[in-house]
N, C-alpha and C positions, 0 to 999 in steps of 0.2 A: 323434438321438434317444437314443443311448447317454451322451451326455455332458451334453446340455441339454435342458430341458423347453421345449415350445413350447405348453403349455396350462396354466392355472392348476390348481393341484391336484397337477400331477406333480411329482415330487422329481427335481432335476438329479443325476446321479451325480457328476460331477467340475467341470462347467461351470455358469456362471450361466444363469439362466432367459432365454428369448429373447421371450417373449410381450409384453415390454414395450420391446423392443429400440427400435422406432420412437419411442418417447416419451423414451427415455433416451440415445440415442446419436445422434451426427451422421453423416450419410452418408459424407462424407469420411474419418471416423475409421474407419467399419466397412470400407470399401474397403481401406485402409491395414493395419488388423488382419488382415483375412481373408487379404490378401496375403503379410503377414509378421508373424505374432504375436511372435516372438522380438525383433523391433525394439523392441518395448514393454517387454518382459520376457524377458531371455534365458533364465530359468528355467521359462517357462510351460508347461503340459502340452500347450497347444493346439499341434497339429502344423501345420507349413507345408504347405498344400495345394497340390498341382500343378493349378490351375484356370487356365483361360484368362481374360483381361480381359472377355470377354463373359459367362462364367459368373460372374465376380466381381460384375459389374454386375447380373446377375439375381438372386443371391443377396442382394446388399444390398438392391435393390428388394423384395424379399420381407421382409427384415428390417424395413425402413422402414414396410412395410405392417402389421406387428404391432402390434396395440394391445391393451393387457390387456382380457381378456374376449372378444376376437374368437374366440380358440380356433382360427386357421386352421391 
């Protein structure tokens, strides 16, 4: 929540909004990006999170469920 907005109308501080992630991004991409963002851009601010595969799958499932206007 300090980097990304999850509801329309909230201004993200440094990262893109996530409330349309389910519409914009493919699940496989989300998994790999969450696992290692620097693989896609070595200079990205997004930190490499120490998450288990199960946690990454749960987070990806949540992001896939995000639809514009849902405000989850």
